[in-house]
C-alpha positions in Angstrom: 0.0 0.1 -0.1 1.3 3.5 -0.7 2.2 5.9 2.1 -0.7 8.4 0.3 -3.1 5.3 1.0 -2.1 4.6 4.3 -2.3 8.6 5.0 -5.9 8.6 3.4 -7.2 5.6 5.6 -5.5 6.9 8.5 -7.1 10.2 8.4 -10.5 8.4 7.8 -9.9 6.3 10.8 -9.1 9.2 13.1 -12.3 11.2 12.0 -14.7 8.3 12.9 -12.7 6.8 15.8 -14.0 6.8 19.3 -12.5 9.5 22.0 -10.4 6.4 23.4 -8.6 5.5 20.6 -7.9 8.9 19.5 -6.5 9.3 22.9 -4.2 6.4 22.5 -2.9 7.6 19.1 -2.1 10.8 20.3 -0.3 9.4 23.0 2.1 7.5 20.7 3.2 10.8 18.6 2.7 13.3 21.0 6.4 14.2 21.7 7.2 14.0 18.0 3.9 16.4 17.2 5.1 18.8 19.9 8.8 18.7 18.2 7.5 19.4 14.8 4.8 22.2 15.9 8.3 24.3 17.7 9.3 25.4 14.4 11.3 28.3 16.3 14.0 25.6 17.4 14.1 24.5 13.7 17.2 25.8 12.4 16.2 25.3 8.6 13.0 27.3 9.2 14.8 30.2 11.0 17.3 30.2 8.2 14.7 30.4 5.4 12.6 32.9 7.5 16.1 35.4 7.7 16.4 34.7 3.9 13.0 35.8 3.1 13.2 38.9 5.4 16.8 40.0 3.7 15.0 39.8 0.6 12.0 41.5 1.7 14.0 44.7 3.2 16.7 45.0 0.5 14.3 45.5 -2.1 15.2 42.2 -4.1 11.2 41.0 -3.6 8.0 43.0 -3.2 5.9 42.2 -0.5 1.8 42.5 -0.4 -0.1 43.8 2.3 -2.5 41.8 4.4 -5.4 43.5 2.7 -3.7 42.6 -0.9 -3.4 38.8 0.0 -7.2 38.8 1.3 -8.1 40.3 -2.0 -6.7 37.6 -3.8 -8.9 35.0 -2.4 
């Protein structure tokens, strides 16, 4: 079975699983989830943010206001 299919099946399972099973699954992956969600400790993420800020501040790229972004959607 492909990874994509496994993800699809797990997503469907979790959507309808009872609370006890969802809690058990969460307990198994909780530490990893917390690590992934703490982006401020991710060196690559911080470097990418720094690169983008530099491009914006130097004028290499033109940014958009929040209003412009919302108007596109």
